[in-house]
C-alpha positions in Angstrom: -2.6 -18.5 5.4 0.3 -17.9 3.0 1.9 -21.3 3.1 -0.9 -23.9 3.0 -2.3 -25.2 -0.3 -3.9 -28.5 0.6 -7.6 -29.0 1.1 -7.3 -31.2 4.3 -6.4 -28.0 6.2 -9.9 -26.7 5.5 -11.2 -29.4 7.8 -9.5 -27.5 10.7 -11.5 -24.4 9.9 -14.7 -26.2 9.6 -14.2 -28.0 13.0 -13.2 -24.7 14.6 -16.3 -23.0 13.3 -18.6 -25.9 14.3 -17.2 -25.6 17.9 -17.8 -21.9 18.2 -20.6 -22.3 20.7 -18.4 -24.6 22.8 -15.7 -22.0 23.0 -18.1 -19.3 23.9 -19.6 -21.4 26.7 -16.1 -22.2 28.0 -15.2 -18.6 28.0 -18.3 -17.6 29.9 -17.8 -20.3 32.5 -14.4 -19.3 33.6 -12.1 -21.3 31.3 -8.9 -19.3 31.2 -5.6 -19.7 29.4 -2.5 -19.9 31.5 0.3 -17.7 30.3 3.9 -18.2 31.3 5.7 -15.3 32.7 8.6 -14.3 30.5 11.7 -12.4 31.4 12.1 -8.9 30.1 12.4 -8.9 26.3 15.3 -7.1 24.5 13.0 -4.5 23.1 11.4 -3.9 26.5 14.8 -3.6 28.1 15.9 -1.0 25.5 12.7 1.0 26.0 13.1 0.9 29.8 16.7 2.1 29.5 15.5 4.9 27.1 12.8 6.0 29.7 15.6 6.5 32.3 18.1 8.0 29.9 19.2 11.6 29.2 20.9 13.5 26.4 22.4 16.9 26.6 21.4 17.1 30.3 17.7 16.6 29.4 15.4 13.6 30.0 14.4 11.7 26.8 10.8 12.0 25.7 8.2 9.3 26.2 8.8 6.7 23.5 5.0 6.4 23.0 4.6 10.2 22.5 2.9 11.3 19.2 5.2 10.8 16.2 5.2 14.6 15.5 6.6 15.3 18.9 9.2 12.6 18.6 10.2 13.9 15.2 10.7 17.3 16.6 12.8 15.9 19.4 15.2 14.1 17.0 15.3 17.2 14.7 16.6 19.2 17.7 19.6 17.0 18.2 23.0 17.2 16.8 24.4 14.5 14.5 26.6 13.2 17.3 23.7 13.1 19.8 21.5 11.1 17.4 24.4 8.7 16.8 24.8 8.3 20.6 21.1 7.4 21.0 21.5 4.7 18.3 24.4 3.2 20.1 22.8 3.2 23.5 19.2 2.3 22.6 19.2 0.6 19.2 16.0 -1.4 19.6 14.1 1.5 21.1 15.2 3.9 18.3 14.8 1.3 15.6 11.1 0.7 16.5 10.2 4.3 17.4 7.4 5.8 15.3 8.5 9.4 14.9 12.2 8.7 14.6 13.7 9.6 11.2 13.6 6.6 9.0 17.3 6.7 8.1 18.0 6.7 11.8 15.8 3.7 12.3 17.6 1.9 9.6 21.0 2.6 11.3 19.6 1.6 14.7 18.2 -1.7 13.5 21.5 -2.6 11.8 23.1 -2.2 15.3 20.3 -4.2 16.9 20.5 -7.0 14.3 24.3 -7.2 14.8 23.7 -7.6 18.5 21.0 -10.2 17.9 23.4 -12.1 15.6 26.0 -12.3 18.4 23.4 -13.7 20.7 22.4 -16.5 18.3 26.1 -17.2 17.5 26.6 -18.1 21.2 23.4 -20.1 21.3 24.6 -22.2 18.4 27.3 -23.6 20.6 25.3 -23.7 23.9 25.3 -27.3 25.1 22.1 -26.7 27.1 20.2 -26.4 23.9 19.0 -29.5 21.9 20.5 -30.1 18.5 17.3 -28.7 17.0 17.6 -25.6 19.2 21.2 -25.1 18.1 20.2 -25.5 14.4 17.5 -22.9 14.8 19.9 -20.6 16.4 22.2 -21.0 13.4 19.3 -20.2 11.0 18.5 -17.1 13.0 22.2 -16.1 13.1 22.4 -16.2 9.3 19.1 -14.4 8.9 20.2 -11.6 11.2 23.5 -11.4 9.4 21.8 -10.9 6.1 19.3 -8.4 7.4 22.1 -6.3 8.9 23.6 -5.6 5.5 24.2 -1.9 4.8 22.1 -2.3 1.6 18.9 -3.2 3.5 16.5 -0.7 5.1 15.0 -2.3 8.1 12.2 -0.1 9.5 11.3 -2.3 12.5 12.9 -5.3 14.2 12.0 -7.2 17.4 13.9 -10.6 18.0 11.5 -11.8 20.7 9.7 -15.0 20.1 9.0 -15.7 16.4 10.0 -12.1 15.8 8.6 -9.0 14.0 10.2 -7.1 11.2 9.5 -4.5 8.4 11.7 -3.6 5.4 11.6 -0.7 2.9 12.2 -0.9 -0.8 12.8 2.5 -2.4 13.2 6.0 -0.9 10.5 6.3 1.8 11.2 9.9 2.5 10.9 11.1 -1.1 8.2 8.7 -2.3 5.2 10.1 -4.2 3.2 6.9 -3.5 3.7 4.4 -0.7 2.6 0.7 -0.7 2.5 -1.6 2.3 2.3 -5.4 1.9 0.5 -7.0 4.9 1.1 -10.8 4.9 -0.8 -13.6 6.5 -0.1 -16.6 8.7 3.2 -18.3 9.3 5.0 -15.0 8.9 8.0 -14.5 11.2 11.7 -13.7 11.0 12.7 -17.0 9.4 9.9 -16.9 6.8 10.2 -13.2 6.1 12.3 -14.1 3.0 12.5 -17.3 1.1 14.6 -18.7 -1.7 12.1 -21.3 -2.7 8.6 -19.9 -3.4 10.1 -16.5 -3.2 6.9 -14.5 -4.0 5.0 -16.2 -1.2 7.1 -14.4 1.4 6.9 -10.7 2.4 10.3 -9.7 1.0 9.6 -11.4 -2.4 6.1 -9.9 -2.4 7.4 -6.3 -1.8 10.3 -6.6 -4.2 8.0 -7.9 -6.9 5.5 -5.1 -6.3 8.2 -2.4 -6.2 9.6 -3.6 -9.6 6.1 -3.8 -11.1 5.2 -0.3 -9.9 8.4 1.1 -11.5 7.4 -0.6 -14.7 3.9 0.7 -14.5 5.0 4.3 -14.0 8.7 4.9 -14.3 8.5 8.6 -13.4 6.6 8.0 -10.1 8.8 7.8 -7.1 7.5 4.8 -5.1 8.4 3.0 -1.9 7.1 -0.4 -0.8 7.2 -1.7 2.8 7.2 -5.5 3.5 5.4 -5.2 6.8 5.7 -8.2 9.1 5.7 -6.1 12.2 2.9 -8.0 13.9 2.7 -11.5 15.5 0.9 -13.5 12.8 -0.9 -16.7 13.6 1.1 -19.9 13.1 -0.8 -22.2 10.7 -4.5 -22.8 10.4 -5.3 -23.1 14.1 -7.6 -21.2 16.5 -5.5 -18.0 16.2 -6.1 -17.8 12.4 -9.8 -18.4 12.9 -10.2 -15.5 15.3 -9.4 -11.7 15.2 -7.1 -11.6 18.2 -3.9 -11.4 16.3 -5.5 -9.1 13.7 -6.6 -6.7 16.4 -3.1 -6.5 17.8 -1.7 -6.1 14.3 -4.2 -3.4 13.4 -3.0 -1.2 16.3 0.6 -1.6 15.1 -0.3 -0.9 11.5 -2.1 2.3 12.3 0.8 3.4 14.5 3.1 3.0 11.5 0.8 4.8 9.1 0.6 7.8 11.4 4.4 8.0 11.6 5.2 7.7 7.9 7.1 10.7 6.5 5.6 13.1 4.1 2.0 13.2 2.8 2.2 10.7 -0.1 -0.9 8.5 -0.6 -0.7 5.0 0.8 -2.1 1.8 -0.6 -2.4 -1.4 1.6 -2.0 -4.8 -0.1 -3.3 -7.4 2.3 -2.9 -11.1 1.6 -4.8 -13.9 3.3 -5.0 -13.3 7.1 -3.3 -10.0 6.4 -6.7 -8.9 5.0 -8.2 -9.6 8.4 -5.6 -7.2 9.9 -6.5 -4.6 7.3 -10.2 -5.0 7.8 -9.9 -4.5 11.6 -7.6 -1.5 11.0 -9.8 0.1 8.4 -12.0 2.3 10.6 -9.0 4.0 12.2 -6.9 4.5 9.1 -5.5 8.0 8.5 -7.0 9.8 5.5 -3.8 9.4 3.4 -4.6 5.7 3.0 -6.2 5.7 -0.5 -6.6 1.9 -1.1 -7.1 -1.3 0.7 -6.6 -4.2 -1.8 -7.1 -7.8 -0.5 -6.1 -11.0 -2.2 -7.0 -14.6 -1.1 -9.0 -13.2 1.8 -10.8 -15.3 4.4 -12.9 -12.2 5.2 -12.4 -8.7 6.7 -14.6 -9.1 9.8 -17.6 -7.3 8.2 -20.5 -8.2 6.0 -20.1 -5.3 3.6 -17.3 -3.0 2.5 -19.3 0.0 3.7 -19.0 -1.4 7.3 -15.3 -0.8 7.2 -16.0 2.9 7.6 -13.0 4.0 5.6 -12.6 6.6 2.9 -10.1 4.3 1.1 -11.1 2.4 -2.1 -11.7 -1.3 -1.3 -10.4 -3.8 -3.9 -10.6 -7.6 -3.8 -9.3 -10.5 -5.9 -9.2 -14.3 -5.7 -7.6 -16.7 -8.1 -10.0 -19.4 -9.4 -7.7 -22.1 -7.9 -7.3 -20.6 -4.5 -8.4 -23.0 -1.8 -9.5 -20.1 0.5 -12.8 -20.0 -1.4 -13.8 -23.2 0.3 -13.4 -21.7 3.8 -16.8 -20.9 5.3 -17.4 -17.2 4.9 -19.2 -16.4 8.2 -18.5 -15.3 11.7 -19.9 -17.3 14.6 -19.0 -16.9 18.3 -15.9 -14.9 17.3 -14.7 -17.6 14.9 -14.5 -16.9 11.2 -14.0 -13.6 9.5 -17.3 -12.6 7.9 -18.5 -12.2 4.3 -16.5 -13.1 1.1 -14.8 -9.8 -0.1 -15.2 -10.9 -3.8 -18.9 -11.5 -3.5 -21.1 -9.0 -5.3 -23.0 -8.4 -2.0 -19.8 -7.3 -0.3 -19.3 -4.2 -2.4 -15.6 -4.2 -3.1 -14.2 -3.5 -6.6 -13.3 -7.0 -7.8 -10.1 -7.3 -9.8 -8.8 -10.0 -12.2 -6.3 -12.4 -10.6 -5.7 -14.4 -13.8 -2.6 -16.6 -13.7 -2.1 -16.0 -9.9 -1.4 -19.7 -9.4 -3.4 -20.4 -6.2 -3.3 -19.0 -2.8 0.4 -18.0 -2.7 0.8 -16.7 -6.2 -0.7 -13.2 -6.2 2.7 -11.4 -6.4 4.2 -13.7 -9.1 5.6 -11.7 -12.1 3.4 -11.9 -15.2 0.1 -12.3 -13.3 -2.9 -10.0 -13.6 -2.9 -9.8 -9.9 0.5 -8.2 -9.7 -0.1 -5.8 -12.5 -3.3 -4.7 -10.9 -1.6 -4.2 -7.6 1.1 -2.1 -9.3 -1.5 0.1 -11.1 -3.3 0.7 -7.8 0.0 1.4 -6.1 0.9 4.2 -8.6 -2.7 5.5 -8.6 -3.5 4.4 -12.2 -7.0 3.2 -11.3 -8.4 3.4 -14.8 -5.7 1.0 -16.0 -6.7 -1.9 -13.7 -8.1 -5.2 -15.2 -11.4 -6.0 -13.5 -12.9 -9.4 -13.0 -15.2 -10.2 -15.9 -18.3 -10.4 -13.8 -17.7 -7.0 -12.0 -19.1 -4.3 -14.2 -18.9 -1.7 -11.4 -15.2 -2.2 -10.8 -14.1 1.0 -12.4 -17.3 2.9 -12.0 -16.8 6.4 -10.5 -13.0 6.2 -10.5 -11.3 9.4 -11.3 -7.8 8.7 -10.1 -4.7 8.9 -12.3 -1.1 8.0 -11.9 1.4 10.6 -10.8 2.8 10.8 -14.3 -0.7 11.5 -15.8 -0.6 8.2 -17.8 -4.1 6.9 -16.8 
């Protein structure tokens, strides 16, 4: 829900919720969706090749093995052996939880360069429509930019609308890690925008990273723009259900369990991204200190306590955010539950002054961004609470790494 700011779209939600019983009845009477059979994806092909590969005379480990086991495997290799795996299986290594992050960056540069060449050919493929050729051109330029040596791409999958994650800062040495989880209409082409920069994952993460460094210059921070799940496209049925969120929650928890070091992690979840974080909450590792949601349609629960997480739960919503007009309920699998900024929900409600509607929470100069940054560096007692939430800072004892709070 990151790119819609017009109230007519709310009618879609209301219609979907009103038809909940119909969908349930259809589902129970044998109505099924037909899915087309796709050919093997590039990532699947790379993983299959890995599963049949060998290095130094030994079989390669299961790519789905626990991250600690995979980390041990990579640590046992020579520099040349690790380089060989990057060349042979770039997509597999680039998306492998447990592989060293620097190796994942290198592998994804190779994978992006290969994907760029594919799209360059498609640009001139006469079998494609003019629109198809233009989209190939846009993807080619996007892959070319992402493949820059200056960028740290932690995950990349070119299939379909694509999945991707990028790191800002030194992830291996970070004392605090923040993860931005975006909402609908997030894909490879919308991962970064020139116009409305701070409504896209890259702009969000860059803005948060800069704000965190301002909030606590001595704290080593890293921020991940995490678009490594298949987000719903627009305000349709997918965005009104938890299916995409459930799939995303599995991927988010897999990443969290593979992050290097032991630094505390804060999740910053925008719009439908807050549904992902809500579904993921019960399985989060203990190092996740905070779940902060902005412009949320709900977290699939009625109260924060039902998230069953040890993380602090924070919520904010700008006064001009249209999301407040979405029905906060769940009926027949449609809708996402209670309003996280309501007093009954039990989250710590933060000020979002000057956030400029649904897509403006990461805009520089806003209370919302400053609050996110203070949470990101652990300066809990420096946050600006919503005027009506007297319990926002109650019981907080956290302080920033530099001892400022």
